[in-house]
C-alpha positions in Angstrom: 90.9 77.9 140.5 82.9 76.0 145.5 79.9 72.9 147.8 78.5 71.3 150.9 78.1 73.3 154.1 76.7 70.1 155.6 80.4 69.5 156.4 81.7 72.9 157.2 84.6 71.7 159.2 86.1 69.4 156.5 88.9 70.4 154.3 90.1 67.8 151.8 93.7 67.7 150.4 95.9 65.6 148.2 96.6 62.2 149.8 94.0 63.2 152.4 96.5 65.5 154.2 94.8 68.2 156.2 95.2 71.6 154.7 93.5 73.8 157.3 95.2 76.6 159.3 97.5 75.3 162.0 95.0 76.5 164.6 92.4 74.1 163.2 94.2 70.7 162.9 92.3 67.8 161.2 93.3 64.2 161.0 93.1 62.5 157.7 90.5 60.1 158.9 88.3 62.9 160.4 88.4 64.9 157.2 87.5 62.1 154.8 84.7 60.7 157.1 83.2 64.1 157.5 82.8 64.6 153.8 81.5 61.1 153.2 79.1 60.9 156.1 75.6 60.0 155.2 76.4 58.9 151.6 76.4 55.2 152.4 73.7 55.4 155.1 70.6 56.0 153.0 71.4 54.5 149.7 74.2 52.5 148.2 73.1 53.0 144.6 76.1 52.9 142.3 76.6 56.2 140.5 78.7 56.4 137.4 80.0 60.0 137.0 81.2 61.4 133.7 84.0 63.8 134.4 84.6 66.4 131.7 88.1 67.9 131.8 90.6 69.1 129.1 94.1 67.7 129.1 95.2 64.4 130.6 98.6 65.9 131.2 97.3 68.8 133.3 98.2 68.0 136.9 95.8 70.6 138.3 92.8 69.1 136.5 94.1 65.6 137.5 94.0 66.6 141.1 90.3 67.5 140.7 89.7 64.1 139.0 91.7 62.3 141.7 89.6 63.9 144.5 86.4 62.9 142.7 87.7 59.3 142.1 88.7 58.9 145.8 85.3 59.9 147.1 83.5 57.8 144.5 85.6 54.7 145.3 84.6 54.7 148.9 80.9 55.1 148.0 80.2 52.4 145.4 80.6 54.8 142.5 83.0 55.4 139.7 84.4 58.4 137.7 85.1 58.2 133.9 87.2 61.0 132.5 86.7 62.7 129.1 89.1 65.3 127.7 88.2 68.1 125.3 91.6 69.6 124.8 90.2 73.1 125.4 87.7 72.7 122.5 84.4 73.9 123.7 82.4 72.4 120.9 84.0 69.0 121.5 83.2 69.3 125.2 79.6 70.0 124.4 79.5 66.9 122.2 81.0 64.8 125.0 78.5 66.2 127.5 75.6 65.5 125.3 76.8 61.9 124.8 77.1 61.4 128.5 73.7 62.9 129.1 71.9 60.9 126.4 73.7 57.6 126.8 71.9 56.3 129.9 75.3 55.1 131.1 76.0 57.9 133.6 74.1 59.0 136.7 75.8 62.3 137.0 78.2 64.7 135.2 81.0 66.9 136.5 82.2 69.6 134.2 85.3 71.9 134.1 83.5 74.2 131.5 85.5 75.6 128.6 82.6 77.8 127.8 80.3 78.6 130.7 77.4 79.6 128.5 78.0 77.3 125.6 77.7 74.2 127.8 74.2 75.2 129.0 72.3 73.3 126.2 73.9 70.0 127.6 72.8 70.9 131.1 69.2 71.1 129.8 69.6 67.8 128.0 70.9 66.2 131.2 68.1 67.7 133.2 65.6 66.1 130.8 67.2 62.7 131.4 67.4 63.3 135.2 71.2 63.4 135.2 72.4 66.0 137.7 75.3 68.3 136.7 78.0 69.8 138.9 80.4 72.6 137.8 83.9 72.3 139.2 86.7 74.9 139.0 84.9 77.0 136.3 81.3 78.2 136.3 78.4 77.1 134.2 76.5 80.3 133.4 77.4 83.9 132.7 77.8 85.3 136.3 81.5 85.4 137.3 80.8 86.6 140.8 79.1 83.6 142.4 79.9 80.0 143.3 76.2 79.2 143.3 74.6 77.1 140.5 73.2 79.3 137.8 71.3 76.9 135.4 68.3 74.8 136.0 69.5 71.2 136.1 72.8 72.1 137.7 72.8 70.8 141.2 76.1 72.1 142.5 79.2 74.2 141.9 82.6 74.0 143.6 84.7 76.8 142.4 86.4 80.1 143.1 84.4 82.8 141.3 86.5 84.3 138.5 85.7 87.8 139.8 87.7 87.0 143.0 90.8 86.1 141.0 90.4 89.3 139.0 89.9 91.7 141.9 92.5 90.1 144.2 95.1 89.9 141.5 94.5 93.5 140.4 95.0 94.7 144.0 98.2 92.7 144.3 99.6 94.1 141.0 98.8 97.6 142.0 100.8 97.0 145.2 103.7 95.5 143.3 103.7 98.3 140.9 103.7 101.1 143.5 107.4 101.6 143.3 107.8 101.5 139.5 107.0 104.2 137.0 106.3 102.9 134.6 105.4 99.3 135.7 105.3 96.9 132.8 103.1 93.8 133.4 102.7 90.7 131.2 99.8 88.2 131.6 100.0 84.5 130.5 96.5 83.2 130.2 95.3 79.6 130.1 93.0 80.7 127.4 91.7 84.2 126.7 88.1 83.0 126.4 88.0 81.4 129.8 86.2 83.6 132.3 89.0 83.2 134.8 91.4 85.0 132.4 88.9 87.3 130.7 87.7 88.9 134.0 91.2 89.3 135.3 92.3 91.1 132.1 89.3 93.3 132.2 90.1 94.3 135.8 93.7 94.9 135.1 92.8 97.1 132.0 90.5 99.1 134.2 93.1 99.5 136.9 95.6 100.8 134.2 93.2 103.6 133.4 93.2 104.9 137.0 96.9 104.1 137.7 99.0 105.7 134.9 102.1 103.9 135.9 100.6 100.5 135.2 101.0 99.2 131.7 99.7 95.8 130.6 102.3 95.4 127.8 101.6 91.8 126.8 99.0 89.0 127.1 99.4 85.6 125.6 97.7 82.2 125.7 99.8 79.3 127.1 97.1 76.7 127.7 98.5 75.7 131.1 101.6 74.3 129.5 105.1 75.1 130.8 106.9 74.9 127.5 104.4 77.0 125.7 104.6 79.6 128.5 108.4 79.6 128.2 108.2 80.4 124.5 105.6 83.1 125.0 107.7 84.7 127.7 110.8 84.7 125.6 108.9 86.6 122.9 107.6 89.0 125.5 111.0 89.7 127.0 112.4 90.3 123.5 109.9 93.1 123.0 109.8 94.3 126.7 113.1 93.6 128.4 112.1 96.1 131.1 109.3 93.9 132.4 108.4 94.3 136.1 105.6 91.8 136.8 104.9 88.5 135.1 101.5 86.8 135.8 100.9 83.2 135.1 97.2 82.3 135.4 98.3 78.8 136.5 101.5 77.8 138.2 102.6 75.7 135.2 102.7 78.9 133.1 104.4 80.9 135.8 107.1 78.2 136.0 107.5 78.4 132.2 107.8 82.2 132.5 110.5 81.7 135.2 112.4 79.4 132.8 112.5 82.1 130.2 113.6 84.7 132.7 116.5 82.5 133.9 117.5 81.7 130.3 117.7 85.4 129.6 120.2 85.8 132.4 118.0 88.1 134.5 118.6 88.1 138.3 116.3 86.2 140.5 113.6 88.6 141.8 114.2 91.2 139.2 110.7 90.4 137.8 108.0 89.7 140.3 106.4 86.4 139.3 102.8 85.7 140.3 101.3 82.3 139.8 97.9 80.7 140.4 96.9 77.4 142.0 99.3 77.2 145.0 100.8 74.0 143.6 103.9 72.4 145.2 106.3 74.0 142.7 104.8 77.5 143.2 104.7 77.3 147.0 108.4 76.2 147.0 109.3 79.1 144.6 107.6 81.6 146.9 109.4 80.2 150.0 112.7 80.3 148.1 112.1 84.0 147.1 112.0 83.3 143.4 108.3 84.2 143.0 106.3 86.8 144.8 103.1 84.8 145.2 100.6 82.3 144.0 96.8 82.4 144.0 95.4 79.8 146.4 93.3 77.0 145.0 92.3 73.5 146.4 91.7 71.3 143.4 91.5 68.0 145.3 88.8 69.6 147.5 86.9 70.6 144.4 86.9 67.0 143.1 85.9 65.5 146.4 83.1 68.0 147.2 81.9 67.9 143.6 81.6 64.1 143.6 79.9 64.3 147.0 77.3 66.6 145.5 76.9 64.5 142.3 76.4 61.3 144.2 74.0 62.7 146.7 71.9 64.3 143.9 71.9 61.1 141.8 70.7 59.2 144.9 68.0 61.8 145.4 69.6 62.8 148.8 69.4 66.4 150.0 72.1 68.8 149.1 72.4 71.3 152.0 74.5 73.9 150.1 74.9 73.7 146.4 77.6 76.3 146.0 81.0 76.4 147.8 84.2 78.4 147.3 86.6 75.9 148.8 89.3 78.4 149.7 86.7 80.6 151.6 85.4 77.5 153.2 89.0 76.6 154.4 89.5 80.1 155.8 92.7 80.7 153.8 94.0 84.0 152.3 93.5 84.4 148.5 97.3 84.6 147.8 100.2 82.8 149.3 103.0 85.4 149.2 106.4 86.1 150.6 104.7 88.4 153.1 101.9 86.2 154.6 103.4 82.7 154.7 102.9 82.6 158.4 99.1 82.7 158.0 99.1 79.3 156.3 100.4 77.2 159.1 101.3 73.7 157.8 99.6 74.3 154.4 100.0 71.3 152.1 99.6 71.9 148.3 97.0 69.8 146.6 98.8 69.4 143.2 102.4 69.4 141.9 102.2 72.7 140.0 
């Protein structure tokens, strides 16, 4: 679903495989050394990072964790994961524990509740423990990748508003030839800004485009099986569905499973995913999906850990807010129509 312009030419990927446009090739060694340059030169203080995620089975979150762990391992530091299972109150408790324990020199957070986590950022600040937001913002502003809270030293994320606006434009285009055009949305969680903003934008678009109908919205918690069941229920009520949105490729894949099980022809429903995982990219290339929103989770982890370690070592942070996809110069969606713009793009998670 965001940090250092000190290294503006670097683009990190899973397995350290370059993911830039074909016109800007990077070797694995050049990319990794660019991101880590300077970390070992001025201080080798060991930094223990508490990484607050949600589900140990979520391969997208795990790509963020893996990027952070790889960066930390080469810089005398470690990453310890904690999982809140999408429970914002539990995540706040985990964060407070990490901030108060004296065991961690920095905290990286995929925030379930961008405003509800703020009290922990304040606690961490009081203990001189820097906090970095990855993937989801800390704070109420969905339009920025910049840190929003005193005590937060960095943010590596795609602003939720960009997902909402770019998705809405895509749906309007896909619906242009359908009257009516029935759209279903599978959310990770309806309370997450990423989903809340997108649904607000889609609802607003429906007011100005009478053919566009958001006929169903359901939570699937980034789980393929849950998304399959949700889509089966949606299709039972709306067999004339035209567009299915999965706010994560896992959920789009589950929706596809339900469409196949219903015996509907491939392509009869335009499937749109999010995350540009390997499964989603293959599905677009094969013509089964229309597109997937581009995200670089491994970059998020690498750049987030870079920020966290620098801040913990009291080294300067040149740019505390980065949208990694903007930084890489990639389009917002990978679609059937623009694949040529991605060169040798390599997905950063399985999907």
